[in-house]
N, C-alpha and C positions, 0 to 999 in steps of 0.2 A: 612428589616423591617418585623416584625411579625404582620399581618394584622387580627390576630385572636382576638376577643374580649373576655375578661377574664369573669368568672361568675360575679365577683364584678361589672364590666362594663355594663354587660347585664342586672343585677338588677337595677343599676342605670339608664338606659335608660328606664326600665319599670317603674320606680318611676317617672321619669321626665314626661312620656307620660301620666301616670294616672293623675298626677297634672293638666297638661296643658288641659287635656280633659274636667276636672272639673271647670276650671277657665279661661279659653280663652274666651273672649266676643262672644256672639252669632252673633253680627253684628260688622263689622269692625269700629273701632274710626275714627273720622274725623282727618285729617292728622295733626300731631303736629306743622307743619309749617303753618297751613291754618290760624289759628287765635288763640286768647288767650284760648278760649274754647276747642280747639282741644289739644293744648298744656297741659291744665290742666286735660284733661281726660287721656292723656298719663302720667302725673305725678302721677295720682291716680293708674293707671296700675303698675307703679313701685312700688309703696306702696304695691299692690296686691302682686306682685312679692317677695317683702321682706318678706311679711307675712309667705311665704312658705320657706324662706331663699334662694331665687332663684335670689337675686338682682345682685350678681356677685360671682358665684359659687366657682371661684378660690380663693377668698381671706378667710384668716383666720375668723374663728366664731366670734372673738371678734371685727372684723370690719365688720360685716354684711354679711359675706360669708359661704361657707360650707367647705371651705379648701381642695378641690378636685383638681386634676391635670389637665393639659392642655388638655389630651386626654379625660378626662370627660366632660371638658368644650365643646369640640368638638362634642361630643355626644350631650350634652344640646343643643348646636346651631342646631344640625340636627332635634332634636325633636321639637324645638321652631319654626324653619321655616317650618316643616313638618305640624304642628298644625295651621299655619296662625295666630300666635300670633301678637300682636301690635309691631310697630317698637319701639326701644329703644331710647327715647326722651334725655336721658341723656348719649347717646353714647359717646360725647366728654369726660365725667368724667370717666365713668365705663371702657371704652375701651382704652383712651388714657392716661388721666391725672392719674387715679387709679393705673394701674401697674407702672407708672413713680414714683408716690408717695411711692408706695410699695419698690422701690429700692432705691431712694434717700432721702425720707422723715425721719424725727426723729420720735420717738416714740409717742412724743406730737403731732405732725402733723398728724399723720395716725390715732391717736384717735380722732382727732377734725374733719378731713374732709372726711375720708372713710366711717364711719357709715351712716351720713346723705345722702352721695352720693350713697349708695347702697340702701337706703330707698326712693330715690326720693325727699327727703325733700330739697335738694340743687342741682339745675340744672346747669350745666356748659356749657359755650361757650369758644371756643378757638379763642383766640385774638393774633394771630401770624402775619398775613399778613398786610402790609401797603401800601398806595398808590404808592410807589416806591420800594416796597420789597415784591413781592410775593413768587415765587419759589426761588428766590435768598434771603433767610432768613436773610444771613448775612448783607444784605443792610437795616436793620431796622435802624430808627432815633429815635423813641421813647426812652424817657430817665428816669431813675431811679436814683434821687439825694439824698444821704443818709443824713439823718438829725437826728442825735440821735438814738433813737430806732425806728424810722420809715424811709420810703421812701417816697419821694415825686414824683409821676408820671407825665408825660407830654408827648403827642404825639397823633398821629392818627392812629388807627387801622381800617382795612376795611375786608370786606368779612368774618365776624366773624360768623361762623356757630353757630345757635342757639341763636344768640346775641340779637334778638328782644325781646325774653321772659325770657331768662336765670336769675339766681340770681347771679352767679358767673362768672368769666372769669380768665383764665390763660393765661398770655402774657409774651413775651419776651422783656426785656427793656436793655438798655446799660447805663454804667456809662458816663456822659457828658465827651466829648473828646476822647472816645475810638473808635475804628474803627474795622470793618469787626467781625471776629470771637471772638475778645477780648473783655474783659469787659462787658460781658452780664450776665444778671441773669433772671431766670424765677420766676415771681412774679405773686400772687393771688390778685384779687380785686373785690369787689362787685360792681355789675352793678347799684345799686341804692343808692350809696353814693354821697355826694356832689362832684361837678367837672366832674362826668361822664355824658356825653352825648351820648345818642345812637339814631341813626336814621335808621329803618328798611329799607332793601333793598329787592325789591320784584323780586322773580324769573320769569321766563317766565310764569309760570303757576298762577302767581299772588300771591302766598305765600311769605310772609315775612320770608325767610328761612334764611336770612343773616342780618347783620347790621353793619354800620359804627359806631364806638366808638371813641370819642374825649375825651381826659383826660387833665384837665386843674388843675394842682396842686392838684392831689388826693393823700391824705394821707392815706398810709397803715402801718401796724406794719411790723418790720424786721421779726417776725414770718411767714409772708407770702411769704418769700423767700424759694425757693425749692433748697436745696443744698447750697454749698458755694458760696459767692459773686464772680461773674466772672466765675462761672461754667456753665452758662446757655446754651451755645452753646452745651457742651457735653450732657447736660440733655436733651435738646430737640431733640439731635440726637437720644436718647434712644426713646424718645416719637415718633418719626417719624418712627422708626423702628417697633413699634407696629401699627402704623398707616398704614403703607405701606406694612408690611410682615406678620402680623398675625391676629390681633383682629378686626379691622375696619371692614373689609370685610370678614366674615367668609364664607368657602365653601359652607355650606349649602344653603346661598343665592342664589348661581349660581347653585346648582344640583337641587334645586327646580324649579328654572326658566327654566333650561334644560329639566326638566320632562315636565313641562307644554308646553314648545316648543314643544317636542315629541308628546304630546296629541294633540297640535293644528294641527301638521303634518298629524296624522292619521285622524283627522276629515275632513281636507281640500285637502288632496293629490290627489282625484280624479279630482279635477278642477286645481291643482296647476302644475306648471312646475316641472317635474320629477327630473331636476338637482338639486332642491333646497334641496332634501334629503341629499345630501352630507354635505350641510351646517348646516342641523339638527343634523346629526351624529357627525360632528366637534365639534359643540357647546356642545354637550353631553359628547364627549371625553375630551374636554378641561375643563369642570368644574369637572370632576372625576380627571384629572390629576392635577388640582389645589388643590383638596382635599387631594390627596396623598402626594403633595409637603408640604401642611401646617401639615399634621400628622407628615411628618418627621421632619419639623421644631420644632413642639411641643415636638417630642420625644428627640430631641437634647438640648431643653431648659431645659427639666426634667433632662437631664443627666449633666446639669450644663454650657452649652453653652451660648453665648450671641448672639443677633440678631445683625447681622453685615450688610455690605453693600449690601448683597445678598437679603435684603429686597426690594432694588429697582427693582430686576427681577420680584418679585412678584406682585408688584405695576403695572408694565408694563403689566403683564399677565393677572391680573384679570380686568384691566381697558379695555383692548382691547376685551377680552373675552365678557365682558358685552355689548360692542357696537356691536360685531358680532352676539351674541345671539338675541338680540332685533332687530338689521335689518334684520336678517333672518324672525323674526316673521313678520315684516311689509311686506316683501316680499311675504310671503306666503299669508297673508291678502289681498294684491294687493290693488287696490283703497279703498276698504273698510277701510284700515288702516287710512285713512285721516278723517274719520267720528269720531266725539267725542262718546266715549262709553256710553252705556246705564248705567246711575247711579245704577238701580236696579242690573243689572248683576255684577256690580262692587261690590256693597254691598254685593251681595250673594257670593264673592269670585273670581270672574273672574278676570284674570290679566288686568290690563290697560297697554296694550303693546305701545301706543303711548306715555303715559306720562313717562312709564320707559325708553323708547328709550331715549326721550329728556333729562332725567336724566342721562343716560349713557354716553352721550357726554360730560358731565363735568369730568367723570372719568380720562382722561389723562391729566386734569388741576389740580384738587384739589389733596391734599396730596403730593404735589410737582410735578410739570409738568413732563410727560413723557420725554421731551427734557433734562431736568436737571437730570432725573434718568439714562438716557443713558450715560450721562456724568460720573456720579458717578460709573456706572458699568465699563467704559472704564478706568478711573483712579484708582480706588480703587480695583478692582477685576481684571481687565486684565493688570494693570500696565502700560497703555499707557500713552504718554506724553502729557501734556495739550495742 
């Protein structure tokens, strides 16, 4: 793999850096999961990004993008995290549903859903998991009954990311009477329409980052089905590939965190356990290794390959990297790590190591638990028996 950036890529980096320096808010926004005000502030940031055509740079211009390739997207992400720009409140849309729509959607669906997604006008929630079907997505029981040109949705979704405040959700539903992987369809529905009840679920920090969604005779047009009827499992596996192996957790997220960890070590090493330096180095090396792996994946996709079961290896790697990195930071801080951070320092851009560590603990669970990912690796990559 050639790791040399072309003149075009270098010019693109310079353009991204200059725009972000001119537009990133001077003070961090309130977290988008904290409350409606924080959510709407991030929606406005998405609109600001769209004003410079940065909403989702890999999409064609007619859908609100710039038409650049995945290598340039990685460059954009590196500059985005380096600039300390706000988190992407519409990550379920732009990073998960958007690429799936690009692959499976009709021209009419792309024109209807992608531009408002890129502009932050419509924020999306993911409605896959159910009380008895989390990582085992094939166990869903929510149904979609065809009725003329509509579907009637019934069921119970839970742990829906951004579900408390989002406008739309994409969910997996099955034809009544079907079982496991067969008879499922991926369907979009508005979260404010009749028959939809959503109950916020608060995280350990008190933020309503998830929601329980109950659907009772919710009517949606068949236009809102992505792909062919019964193709839902195949489509969701493509979405899961983007979630686990490429877009949801860009390498820049961990490279910036690893650099901050190195800075923390330099500031604290005089009073720290010298053996902790090895963990700092390991975190830094793993962040770089993950970046190289994703550059390789992006290069393969540009050449026409598809994301396959190897996405599961990436998911395990980045989730365990995240925990190790933040656990190392807390070990360096010692007893001080148990103190709530100074809000003024956080507002000035200092890492909130404790809060980020707590979030990292969810990594081996969301996007498909690591236990399930290891099963996928064993069966689909290594050919081991069930």
